C-alpha positions in Angstrom: 0.0 0.0 0.6 1.3 3.7 -0.7 0.5 6.6 1.4 -2.7 7.8 1.4 -5.4 10.4 3.7 -8.9 8.3 3.9 -10.9 9.0 1.5 -14.4 9.3 4.1 -11.7 12.1 5.9 -12.3 14.0 2.4 -15.7 13.5 2.3 -16.2 14.7 5.6 -13.4 18.1 5.7 -15.8 19.1 2.1 -19.3 18.7 4.2 -17.0 21.0 6.5 -17.9 18.6 9.3 -15.7 21.0 11.4 -14.6 17.7 13.7 -12.4 16.7 10.6 -10.4 19.8 10.6 -6.7 20.5 11.6 -6.5 23.1 13.8 -7.9 21.6 16.9 -6.4 22.5 19.9 -3.8 20.8 21.4 -4.8 18.5 23.9 -7.0 15.8 24.6 -8.8 16.7 21.0 -5.9 17.2 18.7 -4.3 16.0 16.2 -2.4 11.8 16.8 -0.5 9.5 15.4 -0.5 6.0 15.9 2.0 3.1 14.9 1.3 0.0 13.3 2.0 -3.3 12.1 1.1 -4.1 9.2 0.5 -7.7 9.7 -2.5 -7.1 11.7 -3.9 -3.8 10.3 -4.2 -3.5 6.8 -5.5 -0.2 4.9 -9.0 0.2 3.9 -10.9 3.1 1.9 -13.7 2.1 4.2 -12.1 2.7 7.3 -12.8 6.3 8.6 -12.7 6.2 12.4 -10.2 4.9 14.9 -12.5 1.9 16.3 -11.5 0.5 12.8 -7.7 0.4 13.8 -6.5 -2.4 15.3 -2.5 -3.7 14.9 -1.5 -0.5 16.8 2.4 -1.0 18.6 3.0 1.3 22.0 1.4 4.8 23.6 -0.2 7.5 20.5 1.3 10.1 19.8 0.3 13.8 20.0 1.1 16.0 16.6 1.6 19.7 18.5 3.0 23.2 16.3 0.1 22.0 14.2 0.8 24.2 10.2 -1.3 24.2 7.0 0.2 26.2 4.5 -0.7 25.8 0.8 -2.5 22.5 1.9 0.3 20.8 3.1 -0.3 19.7 6.7 3.2 20.0 9.5 3.3 19.8 12.8 6.6 18.5 15.3 8.1 15.2 15.4 7.2 12.6 17.0 9.1 10.8 20.2 7.5 7.6 21.1 8.9 6.2 24.5 9.5 2.2 25.5 8.3 0.5 22.8 8.5 -2.6 22.6 6.1 -4.9 20.5 5.2 -6.3 17.3 7.2 -4.4 14.4 5.8 -1.2 12.9 5.4 -0.4 8.8 3.2 2.7 9.1 2.0 5.1 11.0 -2.5 6.5 11.0 -3.1 9.7 11.5 -6.4 10.2 13.1 -7.8 13.7 15.5 -8.9 12.5 18.5 -11.8 14.7 19.7 -14.0 14.2 23.6 -16.2 11.7 21.9 -15.6 8.0 21.8 -13.2 6.5 19.4 -16.0 5.1 17.1 -16.2 9.3 16.1 -12.1 9.5 15.7 -11.2 9.8 12.1 -9.3 8.8 10.1 -6.5 11.1 8.1 -3.5 10.0 7.1 -1.9 6.2 6.1 1.8 6.7 6.1 3.7 3.6 5.3 6.0 5.0 2.1 9.1 7.7 2.6 9.0 7.8 6.4 12.7 7.1 7.8 13.2 4.5 10.1 10.3 2.3 9.0 10.1 -0.4 8.7 11.9 -0.8 12.6 10.7 -3.4 15.3 10.5 -2.5 18.4 13.0 -3.4 21.6 11.9 -1.4 24.2 13.0 1.7 23.2 12.4 4.9 22.4 11.2 5.5 18.9 11.6 8.4 16.3 9.3 9.7 13.8 11.1 12.9 11.6 8.5 13.7 8.9 9.9 15.4 5.4 10.6 18.7 5.5 8.5 19.1 2.8 5.9 18.1 5.7 3.8 15.6 6.8 1.4 15.4 3.7 -0.1 17.3 1.3 -3.5 17.8 0.2 
């Protein structure tokens, strides 16, 4: 699978559904990134919410200092601490809100062009360094 923006997220953006914006406040209702084992999870254009994910490794991290310039979304690099478990081959970006995880929209699936992936956790930290040109562009 190549990197993809979840089609149902794009559809909701076009409708102007506020639950999908990327400039949400940081904290409980922010934009997060999950490490994913693709031996367990397979991207599907039909997936819309976090509850569709499986194979999550470690503790999801929030993307801070988010920017949107000329259609490109970017934010801080991420460090996942003391990660152990299954191998990690992909990242999934989603937006957390105050509701249940059945309402957290999936935004992007990234499995190519990510420095350091795939990786097999060994109990140490995993750092995700975004491309200098941004995380993704619409």
